[in-house]
N, C-alpha and C positions, 0 to 999 in steps of 0.2 A: 504494500500500500504506500503510495507516494504521499508526501506531506500535503500536497494540494488536493488529494482525493476528498470528496465529500462523504462523510460517514453517515451511516444509518444510526443516528442517535435517538434513543427512546427514553421516556420516563420510566423509572423503576417502580415496581409495585411490591406488595408485601411478600410475594413469593420469591423476591430477589434477595432477601436478607441473607440466605445461606451463600449465595454467589458473592455478595459484597464482603461477607465475613471471610470467605476463602481468599479473596484478594488482599484484604488487610492482614490476615494471618501470614500469607506468603511474604508480605513486605516486613513482617516483624512488628507491626503496629499493635496498639493496645485496645482497639475498639472491640466492643462486645456485640452480641446480637441485639441487645436493648438499644445500643447506640445506632446500629443500622436501621432498626425499626423506626427510631426517631427521625433520622435523616429522610427516610422515605415518607413517613406519615406527616411530618410537620413541615417539610421543605419540598424542594424540587430536586430529586436525585436523578441523575442521568447516567446512562450506560451504553456501552457498545458490546455487541456479541460477535462470536466467531460464526463460521458457517454451520456449526453444529448447535448453535443457540446458547453456548456457554458464555457467561459474562467475562469479558477480557479487560474492561476498563470502566472506571466510574468517576464521577465528580458530583458534589452536592452543593445546593444553595439553600441556606436557611434564612427566611425572612423574619428577622427578630422583631422589628417594629416598622412603623411607617417610613422611617428615615434610613435604616441600616439593614444590611443583610450580610450573611457570612458564607464564604466559599471554602470548602474543605473536601477531604476524601478524594483527592485527585490521584487515582491509582491506575496503573497500566501493567498488565501481565508482563513479566520480564521479557518474553520472546517477542512482544509487540511494541516495545518502546522505540523512541526516536523515529516515529513515523507520523508525527503530527496529531496523534489521537488525543493526547492530554490537552493540547492547545485548543482543539475544537470543543472538547468538553468544557473547558474553562470558559470559552466564548459562550456556550449555551447557558452556563450559570450566570455570567455577567449579564447576558440579555434578559434572563428571567428576572433578575433583581432590578435592572435599570428600567425595564418596561413598567415596573410598578413604582418607579421614582425612588428606589433605594440605592444608597451608596454601597458598592461591594467592598468588603473588608476580608482580609485573610492573614494567616500567619505563615511565613515562608522561611525555608532554610536559606543559607547564603547563596547556594546555587540557584534555587528557585527565585530568589529576590531579583537576581539579574534578569531573569526571563520576564518576570512580572513587570519590572521597571520599563521594559521595552514596549509594553502595551499600555503604559500610563499609570501604573500603580506607584504611589509615593510612600517612602518609608516613614514610619513613626518610631516607636520605641523598640528596643531590643529586650529579649528575655532568654533565659536558659532553662533547659530541662535538667533537673537534678535527679539522681537515682541513688537509692540506698538499698542494701540487701539485709536479709535476716531481720532480727528484731532490734531496731536501732535504740541506742541510749536515748533517754528522754531529756527534754530541755530543762525541766524542773520536776521535782517530786509531784506525783499526782495529787497529793494532799493540798498542794499550794494552788491548784488550778481553780479558776472561777467560772469557766464556761460550763453551760448546762446543755443536756441533750435536747435536740429538737427533732421534729418529725413532720409528716404531711400536714398536720394541723397548724404548723407554724409557717406554712408555705408563703402566705401573704406577707408576713414580716420579712422573710428572706428575700422575696421578690422586690419589695420596696427598698431594702438596703442595697441589693445588687444594682438596681436601676439608679439609685442615687449616687453610688460610687462609680459605676461603670458608664453611666450615661446612655445605656441601651436597655430596652425592656425585653427581658429574656424569660417571661412568665412561663411559656410552654416548656422551656429547657429545665428550669428549676423544678417545676412540678414533675417532670419526667424523672429527674434524678431522685427526688424525694420519694417517689412511688416505688422505687426498685428495692427488692428485698434486702440486698446487701449494702445499701447506702446508709451511712451514719452522718448526722449533722449536729452541730452545736451552735448555741447562741452565746455571745458575750454578755456580761452583766449589763443590765439596762437596755438590752436588745440593740446594742450599738454596732454589732458586727456578727459575723457567722463564719463557719467553716463547714465544708462538705468533703466527705471521703466516700468514694464509690469504687466498686469492683471494676477491674480492667481485665483484659485477656491475658496480659503478661505480668501486670503489677497493679497494686492499688493506686488510685489516682487521688491526690489530695488537692482540692481546689474546686471552686474559688474560695479564697479567704479574704474577707472584707473586714477591716478593722479601723478603729479610730486612731491608733498610733502603733508604734513598733511593739511596745510592751503587750498590748492587747493582741496583736497579730501573733506574737510568739507564744502567748498563752493558748490561743486557738490551735496553733500548729502543734504544740506539745500534746494537747488533748487528742488531736487527730492522729498523731503518731502512736499513741498508746494502743497496745493490743494488736499491732500489725504483725502478721506472720508472712514472711516472704518479702518481695521487693515492693518499693513504693516509688512512684514518679511524682515530682512536684515542679511545676513550671513557674519560675520566679522572674519578674522584671528585674533587669540588672540594677536599676536604681533602688531596689529594696534591699539594701546591703545588710540590714540587720537580719533578715531571713537567710540570705546567702551565708553570712558568717555563722549563724546558728547551725545550718545544715553542714557546713564544713566541720564544725566541732563534733557533730554527730556521726561523721564518717561518710556522709553523702558525697558524691562526685558529680561534676558537670558532665552530662552526657552529650548534649549538642545545643547549638545556638539557633535562635529564630529571630525574625524581625516582623513586627506587625506592619501591614501595608494597606492602604486604601486607594481606590481608583479615583485619582484626580482631586482628592480632598484630604489633606494631611490631618485635618482636625479629627476625622473619624478614626485615625490610628494613633492619636496622641495618648501619652501615659495618663493614667487616672489615679489621683491621690486617694488612698484608702483601699486600693486593690493590691493585695500583697502576694497572692498567688492566683494563677489563672485556672480556668476550667480545662485547658488543654488546647493545642493548636487546632483541633477539629471543631471546638466550640467557642474559642476566644476567652 
């Protein structure tokens, strides 16, 4: 297939969850079947199939609110790469969001950032994925923690805090996270912040963490780290140095960098005060 070939791009449906999961598993990514179900049901997920009907490439657009949308899950089967498939799928996501008046935003690796810049995406803030294995040491003794457990009944509180800190309404995303059996969430005292920990395919994912200051963020992070068995991923803006320093002390290591980018509008990719860890590159 030449890069100029026009692909048969189609919208994915519920029966494509397994195919999407197979692609993200093959890439070593952390998404679950619940994540794929969300991409397909809440957004516009696109795919390309081979002659046998198997899914060989995907991309997803999530319309978070009237102003912003998220692009992620740009995956191409290894044997089908470098043929222009990813570019056409991203174009489909961009068109889906822009037709509704939304600014497309995404998180890119350094290599991907160069590609996206050529089509008009502008860079905002940088962040890094941190990874820790086993049962990490805690930041402070559990007895000193002040965060309290939260659940689906606290969804509206978390939604308001997330929207206020991040500037985007992610109501459907947070409700999806909180409805999952393996998700844990906590509220800071006075309901001034929160943390979410959810199950991933390869590791637990901690984030988002929204807090009033460094001390509150570290209290929430320590609570979220308690009880983890196996690895954990935490995506931290580089300007949140208190979190990075704490993770270093706990034996976490930087896995890889990302940059947030928005199509033609740097404001949509600007860092947000009060957001100390992210939900992940697939969700922002």
